[in-house]
Structures are given as C-alpha cells and as structure tokens.
N, C-alpha and C positions, 0 to 999 in steps of 0.2 A: 380482576384488583389488581393483579401481576401484570394484566396487561395494559391495564391505563397507567399503573404507575411505569412502564417502560415507553411509553407511550407521551410522556408529561417531561422525562429526558428525554427525547428525543425533541421535542419541542423547544426545552429550555437550552439544547447542542447546539438547536437552528439557529438560537436567535443568538447564540455566544459564535457561531461562528460569518449570519449577518452584521454585526461586530468588529470582527475580526476584522471581515475581507474589507469595511468602508474604510477603516481604516488605521489599516496596513496593507492597503494594493500599492498606496505608490509608492512606498519601501520593499517593494518587494523584491527579491535577486533569486530571476527564476531558475531551476538547474534542469526544468523541463529545455528539449527542444522546442528551438519559440520558428512559432508561423513567419512560413518564407523560408526554410534553412535549407531544407533541402528540398531537392532537382523533385517536379513530377514526379516523375517515375520512382521515386524511390520511398518516394511520400503514398503512390497509390499500395505498392509490391505489399509495406508495413499497414496497412489499410487494410490489405483484404485479409492476411496472415489473422490480424486481432479478431476480424468479421467473425468464425466460428465460434471463441472461443469467450463475443460477448455474447452470442446466440444461444450457449449450451449455459451460459452464468443466466439467462432470461428463464433459459429451460427449468436448471436447478432452480429457480429463485417458485417460479410458478406449483413445481414439485411439492414443494416444501413446503410451500405454506399452505396450501391445498390439506398438507396432513397437521402440521402445526399452527393453527393461529397467534401465534405468540414471534413466529419466527419474524415475518416483515418487523415491528419492531425494534426486532433486534440487530439485524440485516439497514433502516433505517438508522441505529442510533451506532454501528460502524463506520458506515457510509460520514455520516459528521463527524467522527472521530477521525478516521486517514485523511479525509478534506483540512480538516483544521490541523492534524502534525502537519503533511506537508504543502502546507504556505509558509510555516513556522522559518523564514530564516536561519543560518547559524551558519556566525562567522570560524571558516576555515582559515587559521595563519597561514598553514606551512600553504596552503594556494592563494592567498594574496585575495581572494571571494568569499563571496557564503555559500553556499545547501543545506540541503532540508530534507531529516529524515522522511521517509515516503505512509510509511504504517501499511503496507502490502503483508507483512510479517506476522500481524497481530489478526490480522484477518484472516487471512488463510490460516491459523493454529482452529483459528476462532471457527470460522462457517466452511471453510474446505477452500483449495483454489476458485476454481469454477467461484460461488461466490463473489471473493474476496478482485478478482478480472470485473463483475461485472461492477460492483461499487466502484475500484476504483476508476472505470469508466469514465461513472456518472462524477465524481469527485475530476475528475480531467477538463471535462466539455464543459466546468463548471466555472472555475481556473478560466478557463482559454475564450471563452464566451462576458467573462463577467472581472478579470484578476491581467488579463494579459500575460497570463502562466502560464503559457505553453503558446500550442495555436489548432486548431481548427483543421488546417494542411497537415498537419505532424501529429494526429490527432491519435491519427492507426501508429506512429512508432512512439512515441510515449507511452499507451498503452502496451505495447510488443512490451518494452524497458521496465515501464513502469509494475500496471497489471498482472498479466503475464509470469514474465522473467524472476518477480520478486517475489509475489503472489507462490507461486509453486517450488522458488529457492527456499522463501520461507516453512512450506509447506512437510515438504520431502524432508528438509533437515531434523526437524522438531521430530518427524516420525519417522525418522533415523532413528537419532535422539535415544529418542523415548521407546528406540523398539530392543538401543544395548542396554537398556536401564540409565539415565545418565534424569538424573530429576530435573523437575519443572526450571527453576532456573537456568540449571545449566544450557537446554532444547531450547527455553523460550530465546535464550541472547545470544544462543550462536544463528538461532532459525534470523534473529532479527537483524544481524551480523551477516548472513548468505541471501538473506533476502536485500539486503542493500546493494550487499558486490553483486549480481546481477543485473541490478536496474542500473547501474553506472556503468558495469560493462559495457552492458546490452545499448547504449542511447553513447559508448564511447564506439563499439563501433559500428551504431547504426550514423554517426555523424562523417563519422572514415570512411565510410564504404559510400556514401553520397558526398559528399564533397571530396574526396582524391585525397589518399594521407592522412595519416595520426600524428604527424608531429604534433600540431597544435596543441591534441585532444588529451593521447594516452598516460602525456605526463602529469598535468592537472589533476586527473581521475583518478592518482593512483595514490597524490597523493591526499586529496578527499578524501576516499578510498580506507585511510590509514585514519586521516582525524577520527569517520567515523563509526570506528569499530567499537568503544567504551558508548557511543551514544543511542545506536537503534535498541543493537546490542540490549542494553539496560533498560529502556524500555518496553521494546514489548517482554522480555524479562520479570519484570516489575508488575505490568500489568496480567500476566498470565497468573504471577503468587499471590498479588493480589485478588484476582475473581477464586485461589483455591482456598485461598483463606478465609474471605466473607462470603463466594456464595460458591461453593464445591456442584450441588444442583447443576449452578446450570455450565458446567466444565465435562459432567456426567449426559448434561440435554447434548452438548455439539459431541457428544463423541470427545472428548481430547482425554477423558482422564474413565477407567471403565470405574463400575458402580466403587467394588472393592477398595477403591484407592482413592474413594471419595469422604470414611471412612476417618 
C-alpha cells in the first residue's frame, strides 16, 4: 500500500514537472554552464571525472532497490523534487541576475551522495534536452559541480554536524548552505579554468552565494524537520536517524 502511495506521489510530481517545464522554460535563467561555453578538452575532462560517480550511483541504486522494493519510488520522488527545485529561477538583487537552488543537499541527506549524484545527472540531462538549461557538452561539468560537489558537501556537512550533536534544523540548514556553496564555487572554477581568468565570474558568484545563505539552507532544513514530524520512520529507514532518535 505504501509503495502504491509513493508511486502516486511520483506520478503527480511528474505531471507538475511537465507543467512547470512547458510554462516556465522560456523565462528560465540558467546558472548551469550552457552549451558550447567550455572548450572541448575541458568539457571532456569534466565528463571523464563524472563518469565513475554516475556509475557508482547506478550500482548503489541496483543494490539498494534489490533489497527494498520501495527504494526506487523514493528515488523517483526525490528526482522530481531536485528537478523542480533546480528549475526555479530566483532573482539575486545583489548580483543583478537570477540563480536557482540545487536540491542536492536534501537528496544527499536522505538517499546518500551516490544516489544524489545519479539523480542530479538525470535532472541535468532532462533540463539540457528540453529546457535549454545547461547543455549536453557541459553535462559532465554540471554533474561535477551540482551532482558531485553539491551532494558530498551537503552529506558530509549534515553527518559531521549530527555527530557533533547538532539538531536536525541546524544540520539541515548548514548542509543546504554548503551544498550550494560547493556547487557555485566549483562552477566558477570550471568557468575560470576553461575560459581563462576569473575576474568575470568570481565577483558574481560571491554575490549569489551571499544571497543564497537563507534560501537553500531553509528549504533543506524545513524538509528534514517536516519529515521528522510527519514520517520519522522514513528517516530511520534511510539511516538519517537512529531508531531511538525517532521516538
């Protein structure tokens, strides 16, 4: 029954995703690296870096879903969440542009960094193919920045703070914050290394990072705390909480 309920939620979120894609694509302000921006050698390098992490994600998905039949619907649900969140353009007045949250902090916390990388790669591919959000040649670079760096930064921050006895809200907030910071700093490094020079990118990204402190952090913390209040059993199942902490 729970599996059917999760599948229904995935279906509803998928419909909502298609609706958002059709009616907001023309107004999107992408902060992924766009098609053709990076020279071929740099695009190839980042793609080669991304491949083993995506393969690891596929391996983990196959392994975990063979143990628990409800795991794939959870992955589908979280993939829809990451896709929608990373398609939300948010004005950044301090930078005079728009950016978007990434969602990799919450996906890494709930499903682990390997699955989060896989989710991000799928979201980025769909955005590149249908929304002109990112690109196919820069898919590897965007996976490295958003999928790999964002996921691991969020996951390690959350786990580290929980080990230091921080509460769920603080750990979730900082995880979302550092996931965004890692993503955008990595993107600035990719742009600077591929196009030569950092003067065009780093000032803009620092303004975006400052503006995003309350947004991604609050979203991630809010989701974790909401799950703790409504479905603590899911957090225990996904090893976010110990059984005694859910009581």
